[in-house]
Each structure stands twice: as structure tokens, then as C-alpha cells.
N, C-alpha and C positions, 0 to 999 in steps of 0.2 A: 309246243312253241314256247319260246323262252322270251320273255320281254325284258330286253336292257333299257335301263335308263341312259339318257344322254349324258354324255360329259358336261358339266356344268363350265361355263367359260364365265369370265368376270368376277363380279363380287362374291365372298362366302359369307354366309352367316355368322355372326359374331359367335365367339365360345360363350359360355356362360360364365359369369363372374365366380372367381374363386372368393373364398370367403376370407376377409382380413383378418390379420392376425391380431391380436391385444397390444396394444402399445405398451410398449416397455424399455429398458435401457437399451436392450439391441437395436431395435426400430429407430430411435434417437442417436444412437451412434452410427447408425446406417446414413441416416439423414444429414447427419454433421459432417460425415465422411465424403458424402456425395457434394454438398458445398463445398468444404474446403480444397477437394480435387480439383473442382471446377476454378476456384478463387486463385489457387497456386496456379495452376494452367495460364489463366490470363494474366496473372503478374509476371510471369516467367516471359510470354510473349509480349509484352508492353514493355519489359524493360531490355528484352533482345531487340527488338525493333526501336527503341528509343537510344539505345547505344549505337545501333549501325547507323540510324539517321544522325546521329550527333557526329560520328565518325566521319560520313559523307560529306555533311555541310562546313564542317571546320577543314576537313581534307580540301573541299574546293577552294577554301582562302589561303591552303599550305600553312595551316597551323595545327599544331598537335591537338586534340580533343581535350586533354588532361590541362591544357595551360590554363584555363577559366574555372578551372575547379567547380564542373557541373555538379548539382547536388542529385541524389536519387531521384525528386521531384520533378527535377527539370528533364531527366532522362526519361520518367514515366511520361511526361507532358509531351516529349515530341516521339515517343513510341506510339500515341494515338495516332499520328498520320501515319506513321510505317506500317501500323496493324490493317489498317483497311484493304490494301490489296490481298493479302492472304485471307482475311476473312471471306471477302467479295469470291476470292478463289475458292474456298472452301464451302460458300454457299452454293455458288455455281454448280460445282461437282456433285455437292448432296442433290440437288436439284434433278441434274441431268440424270443421276444413278435413279432416284424416284421414279422418274417418268418414266427412264427405259423399262426399269423393275416392273411396273405396271402395265405396259404397253406388252412388254415380253410374255407377263403373267395370264394376261388376256387372250393373247394370239397363240399360245403353246398348249398343248394337252399337260394333262399331269405327268406323264412319263418323259415326255421331253423337258417340262420345266425341271424336274427331277435329275434330268442326266446335265442339263445346263449349269444345276446348281453345284453339282459335284465338279465338274470341270472348273467353272468362273472361282469359286471359293478359294482354291490355293491359289490361283493366278492373281487373284487379286492381294490375297497375304503377301506374296513375294513381290507383286509391284510394290506394296505399301513398304516392305521391309527395303527395297532397293531405293525407294523415294528418300527413305529416312537415313538409310545408309551416306546417299549422296549428299543429303543436307547435313548430314555430321562432318562429311569431309569438306564441304564447303567453310562450315563453320571454325573447322582447323586451319584452312588455309582460304582466308575471304580475299586474295588479291585479285583473281581473275574476274571476281563478280562486283569490281567495286562501283562499275558503272552501272549495276542492275541489281540493288541491294533487296530486292524484293523477292528476288528468284528462292533463297534458302527457305524464305518463309511460307511462299507458295509450296514449295516441295516438302515441307514440314506439315502444312495443314492438310494438305491432301493426303500425304502418306500417312498420317494418324487418322 
């Protein structure tokens, strides 16, 4: 008579920690690269949304946005207001994804979970690329979305 262990559902025991490598120039460069990548992305987002916000604000008064000679500091300042909607959308999408992942991982067996990952991973990649392509098209021709300047940012935030 064979005894089978029941499938574990729920949380798994953590894997033993890997030994840390010695700190050196490679580790420092990796850390600097990580910080620079995030800083560059945040700066680009602030400038983009500041520029869109400046254009819509001055467009409301039928004045070209370059007329007053906005400095980059002023554009970055306006970008803080414009970046809130995409960050909220990205945070909400991440929260929904994490809750759904945890729920499905607990409810499904190992085989079903592996099959779901094989199917959903390429679909998520294609949807992300489609959102990024749509956002790029909107950035090249923003006229149809002048009334909704946050749409490209939401697409970019969720797509990436």
C-alpha cells in the first residue's frame, strides 16, 4: 500500500538563503546601475507628464506653451501632478495582479498552476507590448487624446 502525501496548498516554506558574495566593484556597479535606471525612468516620466500638463494648460487659454519660456524646473513641477494618475494605475494593477496570483496559487494544484503560467506568460508579454506600442503611437500623434492626457501614461505604466 503506497502512501501519497497530499498536495500542499497555500504558503510554501522559504528556500534557504544563498551565501552573499563578497562586496566588490561589480556589486557596487550593479547597485549604482539599479539606482540610475529608476532615477532616469522617474525623471523621464516627470518631464513627459509635465510637458503634457503644460501643453494642455496653455492650450486651454489658446496660448502656445513655448510663449512664456517655461524652464525645465517648472515643467518638472507640473509633472508631479500629471504622474499621479499613471502611478496610481500601475500600483492598482500590481495590487490586483498580486492578489489574483496569490488566490490562484492557493486554489490551483501544481499541474494546473504550471499550465496557467505557460499560457498566461506569453499573453501578458503580448499585451504589455501592445500597450507600449499604443502609447508610442499616441505620443507621436497626441491630438485625439488632448482631452485625456493621462491615457498614454496609464498605458505606459501598465504596459511596462
